[in-house]
ZASE-677861 format. One record per atom (N, C-alpha, C, O, CB): residue in three letters; x, y, z. Coordinates in steps of 0.02 Angstrom, whole numbers, plus 50000, padded with zeros to 5 digits. Glycine has a CB too. Example, Ala and Ser with C-alpha at 12.3 -4.5 7.8 and 13.67 -1.06 7.14 Angstrom:
2
ALA506604971650390;ALA506154977550390;ALA506604983550390;ALA507124983450423;ALA505654977650452;SER506424988850354;SER506844994750357;SER506455000250394;SER506705005750402;SER507044997050286;
END
This chain:
72
UNK485135121450026;UNK485615113449992;UNK485525109249996;UNK485775106450044;UNK486145111150004;UNK485025104449944;UNK484605098349971;UNK485125094849967;UNK485715096049955;UNK483965095249934;UNK484725088549985;UNK485245080549993;UNK485395079249925;UNK485915075849927;UNK484815072550029;UNK485185080349854;UNK485295079149786;UNK486045083049757;UNK486505080249726;UNK484595081949747;UNK485985090749778;UNK486515095649746;UNK487055091449818;UNK487565094949815;UNK486265107349746;UNK487135088649848;UNK487585088149904;UNK487895081049899;UNK488445078449908;UNK487215089349974;UNK487225079049881;UNK487605072049818;UNK488025072249744;UNK488335067649717;UNK486975067849788;UNK487955077249727;UNK487955078449675;UNK488895079249674;UNK489355075349658;UNK487405084349658;UNK488875086549704;UNK489995087749748;UNK489955084249789;UNK490155087149840;UNK490415095849796;UNK489745077449805;UNK490245073149833;UNK490365067249798;UNK490745062649809;UNK490095071549896;UNK489835068749740;UNK490245064749676;UNK490695065049630;UNK490985060849595;UNK489995063449641;UNK490715072949636;UNK491295074649586;UNK491915073249609;UNK492375070049585;UNK491335081549568;UNK491805077949689;UNK492385075849721;UNK492995070449748;UNK493595070549764;UNK492265077149745;UNK492445065749743;UNK492525058849730;UNK492845057449669;UNK493325053549669;UNK491935055549732;UNK492635060249616;UNK492855056049579;UNK493605060349536;UNK494035057949498;UNK492185053549533;UNK493525067849564;UNK494145070249563;UNK494725068249597;UNK495245071349584;UNK494095075149574;UNK494745064549629;UNK494915060449696;UNK495265055249661;UNK495865055849648;UNK494245057549746;UNK494795048349638;UNK495275042249618;UNK495745046749530;UNK496345046349514;UNK494555032749594;UNK495285049949500;UNK495855051549450;UNK496585054649469;UNK497135054349441;UNK495565056349406;UNK496345057849530;UNK497485062049538;UNK497535056249577;UNK498135054949572;UNK497865072649601;UNK497195050649624;UNK497445046849631;UNK497825038949558;UNK498275034849562;UNK496995046549683;UNK497405040249513;UNK497565032449462;UNK497995036149425;UNK498295032449385;UNK496865027849408;UNK498185043249419;UNK498865047149395;UNK499345043949431;UNK499755039549421;UNK498925055149408;UNK499175047549476;UNK499795045149542;UNK500165040649535;UNK500765040349521;UNK499575042949605;UNK499715036149548;UNK500205029349545;UNK500345026249463;UNK500805022149458;UNK499775022549595;UNK499955028149400;UNK500165028349353;UNK501245031449351;UNK501765028349337;UNK499535032749322;UNK501125036849369;UNK501705039649388;UNK502355034249418;UNK502895032349395;UNK501465044749439;UNK501995032849481;UNK502265029749522;UNK502605025349470;UNK503175026149448;UNK501835027049576;UNK502165020549454;UNK502385012749426;UNK502935015649387;UNK503505013549396;UNK501755007549373;UNK502785021349336;UNK503265021949270;UNK504155026949313;UNK504505029849271;UNK502635028849187;UNK504295027149355;UNK504575030349383;UNK504935022149427;UNK505515020449439;UNK504095036849416;UNK504445019649436;UNK504925010449486;UNK505285007749428;UNK505815004649434;UNK504215001249521;UNK504975009249368;UNK505145006949311;UNK505765009649280;UNK506225006349256;UNK504655007649275;UNK505725016049284;UNK506495017949261;UNK506885017949271;UNK507385016749236;UNK506705020849251;UNK506795020349360;UNK507385017349414;UNK507635010849401;UNK508205009049417;UNK507125016749488;UNK507385008749384;UNK507554998249391;UNK507134993649440;UNK506864988249429;UNK508434996149429;UNK507164997049495;UNK506794993349544;UNK506444986949511;UNK506674981349522;UNK506264998249577;UNK505994987749479;UNK505474983049452;UNK505454982949388;UNK505484988249357;UNK504834984349472;UNK505394975249344;UNK505234975749294;UNK504624972349270;UNK504564966249271;UNK505684974749267;UNK504034977949243;UNK503144976049254;UNK503184971749200;UNK502724967549199;UNK502434982849243;UNK503674971249145;UNK503904967849065;UNK503704959649088;UNK503394955449056;UNK505004969049036;UNK503994959149156;UNK504154951749165;UNK503344950349230;UNK503094944849238;UNK505234950149208;UNK503144955349259;UNK502454953849287;UNK501964950549238;UNK501734944849244;UNK502134960349312;UNK501834955349182;UNK501674953749122;UNK501614949049060;UNK501334949849005;UNK501824956049113;UNK502064942749093;UNK502094937649050;UNK501854931949090;UNK501864926349065;UNK502764936649020;UNK501614932949154;UNK501574929049201;UNK500964922449161;UNK501014916349170;UNK501334933849273;UNK500654924449136;UNK499914922249084;UNK500374917649025;UNK500224911849010;UNK499384931349036;UNK500744920149005;UNK500764916148928;UNK501304910648949;UNK501334905048924;UNK501084921748850;UNK501934914449025;UNK502464907149029;UNK502224904149100;UNK502484904449156;UNK503484909349032;UNK501744901749082;UNK501294896949168;UNK501504889049170;UNK501224885349210;UNK500164896249162;UNK502094886349115;UNK502354881449158;UNK502624879149220;UNK502844883149261;UNK502594880549141;UNK502604872849230;UNK502774871749281;UNK503644872749299;UNK503894873349355;UNK502474865749286;UNK503994872749232;UNK504734872149230;UNK504824878849214;UNK505374881149199;UNK505084866949179;UNK504314882049217;UNK504874889049215;UNK505034894449263;UNK504744894949317;UNK504704893149165;UNK505574899249238;UNK506074900149301;UNK505504905749335;UNK505034908649308;UNK507034903849279;UNK505704905849393;UNK505474911149444;UNK505544918149447;UNK506124920049455;UNK505704909849496;UNK504984923849442;UNK505014932249421;UNK505534932849456;UNK506034934649425;UNK504404938049439;UNK505604931649539;UNK505844933649574;UNK506364929849593;UNK506134925149625;UNK505494935049607;UNK507254929249587;UNK507554922849605;UNK507964924849654;UNK508524923349673;UNK507914919049551;UNK507554928749669;UNK508034932949745;UNK507794927549807;UNK507214925549819;UNK507654944049773;UNK508324925949837;UNK508434919049869;UNK507864923449948;UNK507544928649940;UNK509594915749885;UNK507874920949992;UNK507184924150041;UNK507874926950123;UNK507874931550164;UNK506274914050073;UNK508364920650106;UNK508964919750177;UNK509444925850151;UNK509894927550191;UNK509524910050184;UNK509414929850082;UNK509754933950064;UNK509614940450089;UNK509924945050115;UNK509764933450008;UNK508834938350066;UNK508404945250075;UNK508584948150157;UNK508814953550175;UNK507434943350063;UNK508414943450188;UNK508584946450285;UNK509164942550298;UNK509194937050326;UNK507884943850361;UNK509584945950275;UNK510344947050270;UNK510804952350247;UNK511374954150261;UNK510514943150238;UNK510234954450198;UNK510224962250180;UNK509864966250218;UNK510094971950215;UNK509994963750117;UNK509264965750262;UNK508874969650305;UNK509374970350355;UNK509424976250370;UNK508184966750328;UNK509794966250390;UNK510084965750441;UNK510714972850452;UNK510794976650500;UNK510334958350435;UNK511094972350384;UNK511634974950373;UNK511424982050346;UNK511864986050329;UNK512064970650330;UNK510834983350342;UNK510794990750347;UNK510774994950404;UNK510735001050397;UNK510304992450320;
END
C-alpha cells in the first residue's frame, strides 16, 4: 500500500465524516426549531432589518438569565 492509496482512503473517510457531521448539524437545527428553542427565521432577517432603531433579536435581560441559572 503506497502513500497515494493511503491518501485516497483518508480523503474518502474524511469526506464521509464531514457529510455525516453536516447532516447531524442540519437535523439538530431542525429539531431545535421544531421544539421552539430557537427561531432561525429571525436570525436570517438580520441582514434585511439592520436599522439602528430595530428591535433586538434576543430581548432577554442578562440579569434575569443569571437569576434563572441560580434557581435551577
